[in-house]
N, C-alpha and C positions, 0 to 999 in steps of 0.2 A: 955292464955285465954282472955289478950287484943284484940288479933287478932278477934276471934270468937266476941266481942263487937263491935268491929271496922265494921266488915262483916255487924252485922246486923243492927248498925246504917246505914251504907249506903244504904242495901236494903230498910230500912222501909223509907229513905228519896227521893230515886228511887221510889218507889211506890207512895208515897204521892205527888210526882210533876209529875208524869207520868197519873195518874189515870184520872185527872180531862181529860186530853187531849184525853183518849181515849171515853168521852162521845159523845154523839149527840144532838143536840140544838135541840129541840122540843117544841110544843107549848100545853098547856091542852087547851082541848074544854068546860068543864065547871069546876064549884067549883070541887075542890078535896082533900082530906084529908088525907096527908102523915101520914104515919102508920110507927112506930119503926120496925113491922113485917111483911110478908105478910100475913096480917089476919084481919078479921074485926074487931075483939074483941082486937086486939092491941092497945098501947097506940098511941094515935093521937100527932105525933109533931108540925104539922103547917096545915094550911088550904093555899090550892095555888087556887088562884083567876081563873076563866076563861082565857084565851087569855097569860096565864102569859109564858115565854119564859122559858124552863127546862132544862137540861142538863139528856139527858137520857142514862141512862149506859146501861139496858139491862132490857128484858122483857120474864117472864117465866109463860105461862100460864094464869090466870087473872090478873099478877102483875106485874107491874113496877118498878124497883128500881132508881130511878132518884136523882137530887139533885136540888134545889130552895134555893137563898141565903144561900149558905154554909150548908146547914143541908141535909143528906143523907137519904133517907128512902123509902120507898113503897106507890105508887098511884094504884089505881084500872086501869088497864088497857083501858078500855070505857072512859076514861078522859082522855086520851093522843092521839095527833095527830099523826097517821100513825102509830101506834103502831099495832104489828101483831096480825090479830084478832082471837081469838082460835075457830077451826073447831074441830065440833063433826064429829068422824070418826066412822061409824057404822062398825062391828065386820064383819068380810067374811062369808057368808053363809057355813054351814055343811052339805056336801053331802054324804048321807050313800048309798053305791053301796050294792046291792042285795049280798050274799056269793055264792047263788045256783043262777044257770044258765041255762035254758033249752036252746041247741042247739050245733052246731057242734063243737066237741072238739077232741083232742088227747092226748097223752104224761099220765103224772103224774097225778090222778084225785083226790088222795087224799092218806093219810097214809093208809086206812083200803080198798080200792077199788083195787088198783094195775095198771096198765099199759093198757090203752085201747081207742079207740076211737068210734067214729060214732055217731049217735045222743042219748038225753038224758039229763039224771040230772046229772049236772057236778060241783065239786065244786073246788071253784078258788083258 
C-alpha cells in the first residue's frame, strides 16, 4: 500500500513541476476576466490587464486555459494574442441524384423488370 502512495506522490510532483514548462508565453490584447470554468457565467478569479504576459496552456473553441500570477483559469480566446481563431465551417452541400434516369442502359434494371437493354426509363 505504501508503494502505491509513493507512486501517486511522485506522479503528482512530476505533474506540478512539468506543467508550467508546457505553457507557452503569450500576451493579452485587452482586459480579460479569468474565469474558473470556460463559461461566461462562471466565477471570476481575477482580471488580467491589457499587455500582461500570461502562460498559455491550451485553447479550445472560444476559451483559453492560462496561468497568470500562479492562478490558473479560463479567459476568452479573443483577448489572447496569437490564439487560434475560431473558424466556422459550413456543412457540405447535400446532392440528391435522381433514382430514375432516361438514357441508354443494360443489365439488371430493377427487381421487378428483369434483364434488358436499350433506351427508356431505367432505375439505377
